[in-house]
N, C-alpha and C positions, 0 to 999 in steps of 0.2 A: 504493500500500500504506500503510495507516494505522498499522501497527505501527512503533514507534520513530520516529515523525514528529517532527522538531524544531518546537517551538512558539514559544519565545522564548529570548533570550540569558540565560545564568546566569553570575553572577560572585560571588566570595566572597574577602574579604581575611582571612587568618589571621595574626594578630600573634604574636610569640614568647611562649610560656608562657601563652597565653590560649585554652583549649579552646573551639572554635567548632562549633556544630551544622551539619551539612551541609544540612539542610532545616528551614526555620522553620515554625512553626505557621500563619503567615499565608499560606503558599504550599505546601500539601501536594501537590506534583506531583513525579513521577519526574524525576530529573536524570541527565544524562550528562556526565562530566568529560572534557575532551580536552586540557587544557593547564595546567601549573603554571609560573608565572613569578616571578622574584626581584625584589623592590624593591631597587634599588641603594643606597638610603639606610639605613645601619645604625641600630639602636636604641641601641647602646652603642659604646664605644671598643674593645671586644675584637675585633669584626669576625669572629666565628666563623661557619663555614659553617652554614646553616640546614637542618635535617632535618625533612621533612614526614611525620607519622605519621597513619594512619587507625585510630581506635579504634572498634570495633563491639561492641555489647552482645550477648552470647550469647542467642539467643531461647529456648534450653532452660533458662536459668537460673531461670525461673518455677517449674520443677518443684522446685527446692530450697526455695522458700518453702513448698510443700505439705508436704515432708518435715520442715521445721522446725516446722510447726504440729503434726505428729504427735509429734515429740520433746517439745514443750511439754506436750502432753496426757499423755504417759507420765511426765514429771517431776511433773505435778500428782498423778497417781495414786500415784507413789512417796511424795510428801510426805504424802498422806492415810494411806498405810500406816504411815509413820513415826509419825504422831500416834497411831494405834491401838496401836502397839507401846509408845510411851511411857506409855500408860495402864496398862500391865501392870506387873509387879513388876520387881525388880532384873534378872532374866534378860532381861526385855523391853528394859530400858535398855541393857544390853550389846549386845543384838542390834541395837537402833536405832543405837547408836554405830558399830557395825561397818557397818551398811547406809549410814550417812551417809558414812563414809570411802569406801565403794565408789562412792557417788553422786558424790563430789568427783572421784574418778579418772575417772569417766565424763564429768563436765563438762569436765575438762581435755582429754580425748580428743576430745570434741565441738567444743571451741574450735579444736583443731588442724584438725579436718575443715572447720570453718567458714572458716578461713583459706584452705584449699585451694579451697573453693568460691568464695570471693571472687576468687581468682586466675583461676578459670574464668569469672567473670562477664563479662569483657571480652576481646575478641580484638584484638590490636594488630599492625600491620604497617607497615613503612617504605615510602613511595611514592617519595621522591626526596631527594637531598642536593644543595643548590645553593649556589653562592658566586660572587662576581665573578671569581675565578680559574678555577674549574672549569667554570662554565656558568650562564647566566641562565634557561634554559627546559628543560622536560622534558615531552614528550608523554605523555598518559594516555588510557586508554579504560576508564572505570569508570562503571557504571550503579548508581544508588542509588534505591530505592523509598521512598515516604513512611513506610511501616510499619517500616523499618529504623532502629534507633537508632544513628546514625553521627556521630562527632565527629572534627574534625581538630585536631591539636596540632603546633606548630612549636617546636623547640628550636634556639637559635642567636641570631644578632644581626640577622637580616633578616626582614622580612615576606614571606610567599609568597602570591601571588594565584592563585586557581583560576578557570578559565573553562570554559564549555561551553554546554549547551542544556537547557532544560526540554523534555521529550519526552512524546509520547503513547504510553504503555506499554500492551500488551494487557491487563495485569492491572488497569489503571486504568479500563477501560471495562466497564460491566455487560453481561452476556450476555443478549440479548433472546431471547424465545421464538421457536420456529420459525414459529408462525402469523403473528406480526408481520413477520418477515422475508419470508415469502411474500407478504403483503399489500403490503409496500413494493415488492417486485420487480414485482408486478402493476401497481401504479400507474405505475411508471417505464416499463414496456413500452407502456402506452397512449399516452404522450406522446413516446416516444423518436424516432419518425420525424419529427414536427413540429419538434423541437429540432434534429435533424441538418440538416434543410432550411434552418432559419434560419441555422445556423452556416456552411453552404456558401455561402449568398447573401452573408453578410457578408464572407467571405474573397474572393469574386469582386469585390465593390465595392472592398475595400482595395487589391487588385492594380491595378485600373483607375486609382484615384486616384494610386497611387505612380508608375505609368507616366506619367500626365499631368504630375505634379510634376517628374519628371526631365527630360522634354522641354522644359517651360517654363523650368526653371532653366538648361539648356544653351543655349537660344536667347538668354536674357538675358545670360549671360556672353559669348557670341560678340559680341553687339551692343556691350557695354561695351568689349571689347578693341579692336574695330575703330574705335569712335567716339573713344576717348581716346588711341589709339596708345601703350598702356602700355609695350610692350617698348622702343620707341624712347626714351621718357623715362627708363626705368630704365637702359638701356645708357649714356645720357649721364651719369647719376649714377655708374655703375660706373667709367667712364673718368676722371671727375673725382676720385673717391676714390683710384683707383690712382695717379694723378699726385701727389696729396698724400702718399700713403704712400711713394712713391719719393723725394720731396723730403725727407721726414722721416728716411728711412734714410740719405741722404747727409749730412744735418746732424749725425747722431749721431757721425760719425767725428771731428768737431772737439771742442774743449773746450766746457764748459758755457757759458762766457761768450760765445764765438764763436757757439755754437749758438743761444743766445737772441737775439743780435743779428741773425743771419741769418733766424731765424723772423720777427722783426719786419719785416725788409725784405721777405720773401716775402709776408707778409700785406698789407703796404702795396701791393706790386706787384699782388697779386690784386685788391685793392679798386679800384686805379686802372684795371685792365683791364676789370673788370665794371661800373664806374661809368659811367653815361651822363649826357649833358647833360640837365638838367631844362628843359623848354620852358615858357615863361611867355607868357601872353596880354599884349597891349599894356596898359600901365598897371597890371599885376599885379592885374587885377580879379578873376580867378578862381583865382589861385595856380597850383600845379603841376598839370599834366595828370594824367588818370587813369592813363595809361601810365607816367608817371614815379613815381606813388605806388606802383604794383605792384612797382617795382624796390627799394623800401625793404626793409631787413633785417627779417625777421619777428621779432615779440616772443616771447621765451622765457617759459614759465610753469613754475613749480616746483610739482609735485603731492606727494601723500603719499609719504613715504619718501625724499624728495630726488630724485624722478624729474623730469627736465626735458623739456618738449615744445615744439617749434616748428612751427606750422602753416605750411607752404609754399604749399599750395593748399587753399581751402575747398570742400568738397563740397556737394552739393545733396540735399535730401530729409531724411528722418528721421535722427536721431542714433543711433549705436550705443550700446546700453545692456546691462545684465546680462541674459543669456539670449538675446541676438541671435546668430544663426548668420551669420558673416561670412566673406568670402573676401578674402585679402590677397596683394599682391606686396610683397617686402621685400628689403633688402640689410642684412646684419649685419656689423659690423666691430668690431675692438678699439680701444682708446684710441689706439694708434699708427697707426691708419688701415688696418690689414690686414684684408681681407675674409675672414671665416671661413664664411659661409653666405649664400645668396641664392635667391630665387625670382623670376625675371624672365620666364619663358616656360613654356608648357605649362599644366597645371592649377594654378589658384591654391591657396594654402594656406588651408584652411578650419578653423574651430574655433568653439566656443560660448563667447562672452565671459562672463567672471566665474564660470566653472565649474571653474577650476583645470586646464584642459586645456593651458595654456601657462604660461610663467614669470609670476610675479606682476607684474613690470614691464610685461608686455604687457596683462594684464587692466586695469591702472590707466591705462597710457599710450594705449591705443587707444580707450578709452571717450570718447564725445562726437564722434567723427568721423562724417562723412556719406559716401555713395557718391561717388567721384571725388576725395575729399580726400587730400592728401599731407602727411605729418608726419614730423619727426625726433624720435626718442625716445632720450634718454640715460638709461640704467638703471644705478644703483649695484650693486655686487656682491651685497649682501644680497638684492636684489630680482631678481637674475638667477640665477646658479648658485652663489653664495656661495663656500665653501671647496672645492667640488667641481671637479676638473680634468677637462675633456673634450677630445677630439681637436680641436686647433686653438684651444682656449680654456684659458688657464692659470687656476689657482685665484685667487679674489679679483679677477676681471677686471670692469672697468666696460665695458658694452656699449653700442654706438650702432646704432640701426636707422633706416633711411629706409624708410617704409612707405607704401603706397597702398591704400585700401579700394576694392575693385572690385565687391563684391556684398554684399548684406545681406538677411536674411530673418527 
């Protein structure tokens, strides 16, 4: 249905004590207002509530102009009669003076009538009164045509913004002749069957392509999971993180000084346990072996916003970039090591990179990974959930994620 069809977005800012036309001459299209919103920044220090008024010019007021012209003609005729009377004798002068007084009384009465007519020239109504204390928004449902002379006025200390749509109004579209309508319908009927056949064929092709893509993606994910033993690797990371969290909870029971000392001892013990002997060739000709080099601690990189990433395993193939559809396994934990969320089995977590479907720290920290790559991402609170508190995640929390990229499209 083409009547009242939205065409484009309409916005208008109405500042205090500045009459603003609803429709400009550069865009004579019917509008529909749906919302009035308050700007929280006041214009003055009084901070008075703002009242939105709609002032509409009375379309019947033009009739008054026609009546005024008739009154002017009658006044001119009276003046001509006075001139004739003045040409007469003394009796004529007295009569003219009396007529002049009567005409002055009539002019005073006409001025009073004009004031009443001026009052009737505009129709005014209040649409909303808004303030930071009472409310910031008010829904509306007002349609204004281009031929209507409508202005908005705001009284108070705050600007009010109006929003809605330009619409296709039935009165905006010229009515075509019956012959032209019949011709258009006839032309459409001739090609209607061919168009429907093309649409049906296109729908069948799209369904076949979608089925093929789903089967192919499912096979690829199964192969990746079996080949890389994802679940086993992530379970090892979970056990390691839970052990660290338990050690940290036990250390909190002691004083800060003892706690710091114990943490240092634990870190040294963990390094000693994980450290392996570096094998050297005779004469140190080739230096450390490749296996020993892989045991070195990964280098951390600091990205935009203070996000820190450490690549544990480098993947193969193309790199993830903005717009890539990727599948992830992950473990999320707080700064104290407590795990608040994870995806280690079942269907991988998928999203489109760089489109705002995840927290900003993921969009930045996952970029540049390849399929099979493993990475640790440390995300400051502003790039995670900020001041918002979620179940298991306190406000202003720094989050750490161990992630693995398992698929990319």
